C-alpha positions in Angstrom: 101.8 127.3 108.0 105.1 125.4 108.1 104.7 124.7 111.9 101.3 123.1 111.2 102.8 121.1 108.3 105.6 119.9 110.6 103.0 118.9 113.3 101.1 116.9 110.7 104.3 115.3 109.5 104.9 114.1 113.0 101.4 112.8 113.3 101.0 111.2 109.9 104.4 111.1 108.3 106.0 108.6 110.7 109.5 109.8 109.7 112.4 108.0 111.2 114.1 111.3 112.0 113.1 114.1 114.4 111.1 116.7 112.5 113.3 119.5 113.9 116.2 117.9 112.0 114.3 118.3 108.6 114.9 121.5 106.7 111.9 123.1 105.0 113.4 122.3 101.6 114.6 118.8 102.5 113.3 115.9 100.3 110.8 114.2 102.6 110.9 111.0 100.6 114.7 110.8 101.1 114.2 111.2 104.9 111.6 108.4 105.0 108.2 109.5 103.9 106.4 106.6 102.3 103.6 106.6 99.8 101.1 105.4 102.4 102.2 108.1 104.8 101.9 110.8 102.1 98.2 109.8 101.6 97.6 110.0 105.4 99.5 113.3 105.4 97.3 114.6 102.5 94.1 113.8 104.4 95.5 115.5 107.5 96.4 118.6 105.5 93.0 118.7 103.9 91.3 118.7 107.3 93.8 121.1 109.0 93.8 123.7 106.2 90.2 123.1 105.0 91.4 122.4 101.4 90.9 119.7 98.9 93.7 118.5 96.7 92.7 118.5 93.0 93.8 115.6 90.9 96.5 117.6 89.2 98.2 118.3 92.5 98.1 114.7 93.8 101.7 113.9 92.9 105.0 113.3 94.6 106.2 116.8 93.7 103.4 118.4 95.9 104.7 116.5 98.9 108.4 116.6 98.2 109.3 119.0 101.0 107.7 121.2 103.7 108.2 124.1 101.3 106.5 122.2 98.5 103.5 121.4 100.7 103.1 125.0 101.7 103.4 126.1 98.1 100.7 123.6 97.1 98.4 124.8 99.8 98.9 128.3 98.6 98.1 127.3 95.0 94.9 125.6 96.2 93.8 128.6 98.2 94.7 131.0 95.3 92.6 128.9 92.9 89.6 129.1 95.3 89.8 132.9 95.4 89.6 132.9 91.6 86.7 130.4 91.3 
């Protein structure tokens, strides 16, 4: 999952650093992720992982790091199993 997230960050995140220099727990906003890019990233994630972000997960914390994004996707998938 993290590899796909990294690929999406390259495509949509437009980070000023190479993605291989970004640790999974690094603050993506500190390395250059903008609000606009995070929206583009969200749309890419929804398509790639066939998920839809609920309103309560549309926040900066959900996109703070590669690990946070993976955790958010897991939360969405887990909630779909329950529903």
